[in-house]
C-alpha atoms as a printed R data frame, in Angstrom:
   type eleno elety resid chain resno       x       y       z
1  ATOM     1    CA   MET     A     1 102.338  99.614 108.705
2  ATOM     2    CA   PRO     A     2  98.708  98.915 107.899
3  ATOM     3    CA   PRO     A     3  97.652  95.528 106.498
4  ATOM     4    CA   ILE     A     4  97.369  95.216 102.703
5  ATOM     5    CA   ARG     A     5  94.154  93.621 101.371
6  ATOM     6    CA   CYS     A     6  94.467  91.849  98.017
7  ATOM     7    CA   MET     A     7  92.160  90.160  95.574
8  ATOM     8    CA   VAL     A     8  93.187  86.735  94.290
9  ATOM     9    CA   THR     A     9  91.541  85.621  91.044
10 ATOM    10    CA   ASN     A    10  91.366  82.314  89.197
11 ATOM    11    CA   ILE     A    11  91.462  80.184  92.345
12 ATOM    12    CA   SER     A    12  90.841  76.524  91.537
13 ATOM    13    CA   TRP     A    13  87.412  75.303  92.654
14 ATOM    14    CA   SER     A    14  89.169  72.622  94.743
15 ATOM    15    CA   VAL     A    15  91.233  75.081  96.839
16 ATOM    16    CA   GLY     A    16  90.029  75.968 100.337
17 ATOM    17    CA   ARG     A    17  91.001  78.749 102.727
18 ATOM    18    CA   ALA     A    18  93.622  76.635 104.490
19 ATOM    19    CA   GLN     A    19  95.400  75.833 101.214
20 ATOM    20    CA   LEU     A    20  95.286  79.463 100.099
21 ATOM    21    CA   ARG     A    21  96.677  80.581 103.484
22 ATOM    22    CA   GLU     A    22  99.432  77.967 103.344
23 ATOM    23    CA   TYR     A    23 100.433  79.016  99.830
24 ATOM    24    CA   PHE     A    24 100.562  82.785 100.399
25 ATOM    25    CA   SER     A    25 102.028  82.630 103.907
26 ATOM    26    CA   ARG     A    26 105.394  81.833 102.295
27 ATOM    27    CA   PHE     A    27 105.569  85.541 101.413
28 ATOM    28    CA   GLY     A    28 104.877  86.780 104.937
29 ATOM    29    CA   PRO     A    29 102.285  86.795 107.708
30 ATOM    30    CA   LEU     A    30  98.623  86.863 106.718
31 ATOM    31    CA   HIS     A    31  95.944  88.630 108.682
32 ATOM    32    CA   GLU     A    32  92.888  87.193 106.895
33 ATOM    33    CA   VAL     A    33  91.996  84.778 104.065
34 ATOM    34    CA   SER     A    34  88.602  84.295 102.408
35 ATOM    35    CA   ILE     A    35  87.219  82.615  99.295
36 ATOM    36    CA   LYS     A    36  83.881  83.649  97.825
37 ATOM    37    CA   PHE     A    37  81.240  80.976  97.240
38 ATOM    38    CA   ASN     A    38  77.918  81.131  95.390
39 ATOM    39    CA   LYS     A    39  75.207  81.107  98.052
40 ATOM    40    CA   GLU     A    40  72.780  79.137  95.889
41 ATOM    41    CA   THR     A    41  75.089  76.457  94.485
42 ATOM    42    CA   GLY     A    42  77.778  76.373  97.156
43 ATOM    43    CA   LEU     A    43  80.420  76.347  94.412
44 ATOM    44    CA   SER     A    44  83.493  78.548  94.441
45 ATOM    45    CA   GLU     A    45  83.279  81.853  92.576
46 ATOM    46    CA   LYS     A    46  87.023  81.319  91.866
47 ATOM    47    CA   TYR     A    47  88.153  84.480  93.633
48 ATOM    48    CA   GLY     A    48  88.898  85.551  97.142
49 ATOM    49    CA   PHE     A    49  90.772  87.975  99.343
50 ATOM    50    CA   ILE     A    50  93.916  87.785 101.418
51 ATOM    51    CA   THR     A    51  95.200  90.418 103.798
52 ATOM    52    CA   PHE     A    52  98.936  90.594 104.300
53 ATOM    53    CA   SER     A    53 100.021  91.892 107.679
54 ATOM    54    CA   ASP     A    54 102.460  94.323 106.070
55 ATOM    55    CA   LYS     A    55 103.322  95.926 102.747
56 ATOM    56    CA   GLN     A    56 106.613  94.045 102.315
57 ATOM    57    CA   SER     A    57 104.775  90.697 102.340
58 ATOM    58    CA   PHE     A    58 102.462  91.921  99.570
59 ATOM    59    CA   VAL     A    59 105.409  93.250  97.553
60 ATOM    60    CA   SER     A    60 107.146  89.865  97.893
61 ATOM    61    CA   ALA     A    61 104.056  88.057  96.581
62 ATOM    62    CA   ALA     A    62 103.364  90.574  93.809
63 ATOM    63    CA   ASN     A    63 106.981  90.504  92.606
64 ATOM    64    CA   TYR     A    64 107.384  86.733  92.865
65 ATOM    65    CA   PRO     A    65 109.343  85.799  89.723
66 ATOM    66    CA   ASN     A    66 107.362  82.602  89.128
67 ATOM    67    CA   ASP     A    67 103.658  82.223  88.440
68 ATOM    68    CA   HIS     A    68 101.283  81.560  91.341
69 ATOM    69    CA   PHE     A    69 100.076  78.024  90.553
70 ATOM    70    CA   LEU     A    70  97.882  76.087  92.966
71 ATOM    71    CA   GLU     A    71  95.905  72.934  92.110
72 ATOM    72    CA   GLY     A    72  96.566  73.530  88.388
73 ATOM    73    CA   SER     A    73  95.245  77.105  88.281
74 ATOM    74    CA   LEU     A    74  97.299  80.190  87.532
75 ATOM    75    CA   MET     A    75  96.215  82.657  90.211
76 ATOM    76    CA   ARG     A    76  96.533  86.429  89.919
77 ATOM    77    CA   ILE     A    77  96.997  88.822  92.830
78 ATOM    78    CA   LYS     A    78  96.334  92.555  92.944
79 ATOM    79    CA   PRO     A    79  95.504  95.159  95.595
80 ATOM    80    CA   ALA     A    80  91.797  95.124  96.433
81 ATOM    81    CA   ARG     A    81  89.807  98.259  95.726
82 ATOM    82    CA   GLU     A    82  88.445  99.859  98.849
83 ATOM    83    CA   SER     A    83  84.740 100.665  98.688
C-alpha cells in the first residue's frame, strides 16, 4: 500500500516535529513529519504534514473516537491534496 500524506491543522506553536511524531505514531508507523514555519519570523504557521506508512494507520487516526489534543490545541487531520 502506498503511504498516505495528511495535513494537520491547529498545531500548538510549542509543538515540534518530535512531539507530533510521538503523538501520531500511536496510530501506526509514520514515514515523514513536518511542521511549517514562517521564514521571516521563525514562528509556527500552526499546520504541518504527516505521512502514514499505510492506509490503515491513517484510518485509525482519522476515526479516533477522542479529539486530537496536544499542548492544549485541538488538532485536525485530513488527507493532503496532491498538487
